[in-house]
Structures are given as C-alpha cells and as structure tokens.
N, C-alpha and C positions, 0 to 999 in steps of 0.2 A: 528414649523415643525422641524423635524430632519430626518436624514437618518437612518431608522431602521437597515440597515446592518452594521452601524458603532458601534452598541451596542457590547461590548466585552463579550465574553462568555469563558468558560473553564479557569477561572482564576486559576493561579498556585500559591499557598501560601505555605510557610514553616510552621512547627508546631508552632513557636513562633508568626508568624503573625496571625494564627487562634486563638491562645489564647488572643491576643491583640484585635481582633475583638469581640471575646466572652466577654472580659472584658467591652468593649464598650456597647454591647448589654445588658449585665447584668446591667450596671450602668444606662442604660435608661429604663429598664423594669418597668412598673408600679405594677405589681403584681407577675407574675409567670415567671419562666424560666424553661426549660427542657433539659435534655441531656441523651445520651444513656449510659453513665458512670457517676457514682458519682463525680469522680475527675474533670470531665469537668464542673462541676457547680461552681468550685472555680478557675477561671483563675487568680485571685489576689494572689494565692500562687506562681505564675510564673512570672507575670508582674505586674508593679505598675501603677496606674492611673497617678501618677506624671510624667511618662515617655511619655504621650500621643503624644507630639510633635515629639518624636522620633520613634513612632511605624512605623514599616516597613522602617526603616531608613529615616523616614519623607515622604515616598511615598506610605503609606498603602492604601490611598483612590484614589491614582492616577491610571488611566488606563494606559496601556503600550503605550507610545506616538508613537512608531514606527507603529502602526496600525491606527493612526490618519492622515486623510487627512485634508487639510485646503483649504478654499476658495470656489469659485464656486458660481453660482446663482441657485436659484430654481424658475421654471416656472410652473404655473398650469393653468387649464381651460379645457373647452370642447366645442363642436360644438354649444350648446344652452345657454351658460351662459358666465358670465364674465371671463376674464383671468387676471393673475396677475404675478408678479415677485418680487423677493427680493434677494439682494446680501448677501455676507457673513457678511456684517457689518449692515444689516437691512435697507440699502438704496433701495428706489423704483426706477423705470426706469426714472421718471422725474428729479431725482437728477443728477446734471451734474457729480458727482463722482461715479455714479452707475457702478459697474463691475470693477472699477480700483483698483488695488493692491497697489498703491503708498501709500495710507494712512495706509495701514495694514502691511507695510513691516517689522516693528519692531515686529509684532505679528508672522509673518511667520518665521523671524529669531530666534525668541525666542523658537518656536515650534521645529525648526530643531536642535537648540542647545540642547533642552531638549531631543530630540531623541538620540543624541549622548551621552549625559550624562547617559541616562538609559542604553544604550548599554555598556557603560564603567562600570556601577555598576553591571549589571546583566548578561552580556555576551550575546551570540547569541540567547539563549533560550528565546522565548517570555513568558511573564507573563500573557497574555490575548490575545485572538483571536477575530477577527471580520471577517465578510464576504467580500471578494474582488472577483469580477467577478463571482459570484454565488457559490463560495465555501470558506470554512474556510481558513484563512491564514496558512502558514506553522508554525509549533510549533517552528521551529528554523531557524534563518537566515542563508543563504549561507554564506561561508567565505568572499566572495566578498562584499555582502550586509552588513555584520557585520562590515567589514573594512570601508565601506562607512560611516556608522553611527559613527564609532570611529573617522573618519576624521572630522566629524561635531563637536565632542567632543573636539578635539585638536584645531580646528579653533575657537570654542567658548571660550576656555581658553586664546587665545592671544588677 
C-alpha cells in the first residue's frame, strides 16, 4: 500500500539532468529510441556514462524530500469484512511496538536532515510537487519554511 497523493509530479529538471536521464534511457533500450530532434538522440555527446554516480549531483533519482511525510499507520476495512492495520515499519497491531516511533527515530532524523540538505543545495524552489490537503504543494517554500529547512541542514552538520 502507498499513499497515492505522495507521488511527486511536475518534476523540474535542468537541461543537463534531462540529458543524463536520456543517456540512461538510451543505454537501457533494447532496440529503438526516438526524439523530436536528431541531437537529442546523442546525449553521450554531452554527458558521460562514467559519471552516472554524479548525475543530478548524486540526487537525480531522488524525489524532493521536502514533500515527503513519514510515519503513520494505515487502517482498512468495511462493515462486512475483515479489518486490518499496519504501521510505518510493517508492524501489525498485535506487535507490542505497533505505532511507536522510538525504533524509527534514526529514520525520521535522517529524513529531516535530508530535507535540510536538499534545501541547502537547491534553494526554496521545489524540484517536485505532491498533493497536500487536496491540492498541489506550492512550487516554492516561503522564506520562513525555507529557513526552517536550512536550520535542519545546519543541525545535521553538527
């Protein structure tokens, strides 16, 4: 199960990142590739496959973590059938640790540190948007929210 509204859309990429993704697609193609312009068929003229680990500054395939929420439980059921639940770590209600964050504190801290690092690297403009309270996230964080993320970065460095 996953929360459909957490899927990030409207990913914002620079030209170099588009070329990096095109190079990966081309390297994985079995037979054919296509492009609107002939030059787009040759991303290797601009980026090297040997640099794959540095694509997108090492974050090319990562969603913008500022749009990610962590934790919570999922409950399901209806009037006529079985009900169930699972927590963020796959534990079921019978587990004595069900719903407790203490075991996952490292993961939460790592996520918040990563949010700060991303804000430091990319600024207040989001690189991907997801739905929050029935609408898309804002494309840019307010100054206050951006400063909050930067404080997470500074805290993570100490």
